[in-house]
N, C-alpha and C positions, 0 to 999 in steps of 0.2 A: 232292062232292070237286071240282077241285082240277086237269086235270092240263098242268103245268108245263112239262110238251117239244109238248104238242100248242097251250099258248098261242108258247111259246118258234117253234115253224116256220111258227105264224100269223108272226108279226112280223116274220119275217125273210122269209115267201114278199109278204109286202105293201110290203118295203124290195124286193126286185126286182124285183116285178112296177111300181114308179112310180123303181126304173132304165130298165129297161127301156123304160118309155114316155117317160121325160126325151131320153132317149140313144142308144135300136136302132135307128137307122135302116133298113126295108124294103128291101133289097138293090138294087133295081131303082133305091132314093134314093138309094144310102152310095158314100162320094166311093172312087177309086183309093187304096190304099195307100201310107204314101211312103216305107217299102221296098221292098226286094227278093224283101227272104227272110232268113235266116235264114243267118247265114254261121258260126256254131259260140254252142258253147252252151260254158262251159268248167269242169269239176270240176276237184277236188282228186283228187288221187293218193294212196295213202302208200306204194304204194308203184308205178313201172313197171313194172316184168314183168308183177306179178301185173294189175296193168290192161288189159298185151299180152294177156296171158294170156287174163285172161277174155269182154275186150270182139271182142279178132278174131281166139282159137282155137275162144272151148264159143258164141260171141252173135255173129260171122265178119263182123263191122262189118270191112272193111280199115285198117292203118295205113298209114297217108297218107306221114305227115310224122315228122319225129321233130331238135325245134330244140333254141337253149337260149331260155329265159324271159325276154329283154329287162327287165324290172321287178326280178330276185334272180340275182344270180350260181351259177353251179350247180345250178340249179335247170333242170329240161328242161318242155316243152314239145311236147304232140302230140297229133296229130291221128286218128280214126275217120271214113273215110267211113258217111254211114248211107241216105246215095240221095240225089237228086232237089241235086246241089252242096248238100247240106245236109252239114255238120261236127258231130265231139262230142268235144271237144277236153280237153283236162287237164294241168294245172301240176303235180309236183313242190315241194314247198317243204325240202329235205337242210336239220338242223338249226336249223328252227322248233318244235318237236318239238306241231302241234298237237290238238289234242283231235281225238272223235269226232266222226261226221260226228252232225249236230241241225236240229234241223227250226224255226228262227226265221222270227219278222216280215220278214219282208224277205229270207229262207232258199231256200234249192229245197224243190218237197213230192218233186215226179219230175218225171222226163225221160222223153213218153210217144214212144216213136216207130212209126212203122207199115209194119206187113211185111205182105202175099202168105196168104192164107188159109192156103194150103199149108204157108210158111216158118214160119208159129206152129205148127203143129200140134207142124213137128220141133222148131221150137224151144224148146217146151214139153219135149222129152220130151229133147233135150241136157243142158236145167234139170232136170228130174229127176234124168235120171242120175249126173248132178255133183253133185245131191245138196243145189241150190240148191233155200228154201225156195218154193213163187212160190203164190199165192193168185191163185185164178179170178173173172172180173166180166163176168158178161153176155155168156161164149159169146166177147165178142173182147176178153178184156184179161187178158195175165197180168202181174202183180205182185210186181220182186222186187229185192234188194237186192245193190245190187254190192258188192265187195270191204271197199268204204270206209263200206257201209254210205249209201250210196243210192237212190233206192228211185226203179224204171224200168222199166215204163205197154211191154210190145208189145203192140200193139192192133195185130187183125187185120180196122178198118175202111180205109177210101184216105181217103189226107189229104181233107180239110177236112169227113168226116164223124166223126158218134161214137153211135153206137148206133145207127146206119139213124138219125139224123136230120142233116140239112146241117144245118153253125155255121158251114162259107163260104161 
């Protein structure tokens, strides 16, 4: 009897191993990045006020600016502080009748935001009290959807680590 899932896993494990051997350089020989950091990641909001209430009031990411989107008259571009000079930004596109959130090739799977372990516990309670469906993984990750369906992860691991392993 064959195990198609096992064969599939082995196939992709071999591919990951090949890619790592070819492209993943040891930390001590890896060149410095040409980037300074993530300036902002921009998501789409179906309702500016609802988004502000979710990210600022519920998740406690301070709203830092609201301006007109230079690319679409009447559209709002707004920003939340997610720490370490990083921003989570949003646009609304009134009148465009955009469809619901979708995960597509080239699209967003999730945004992972690092928070201190005590803040992680606190925000977990706030999300539960607000009736937000949360999926917890590995004792450090909370996954949930924002009001427009984007998947957000709050991770209690420090920046540069994932599930106790250094990734940076």
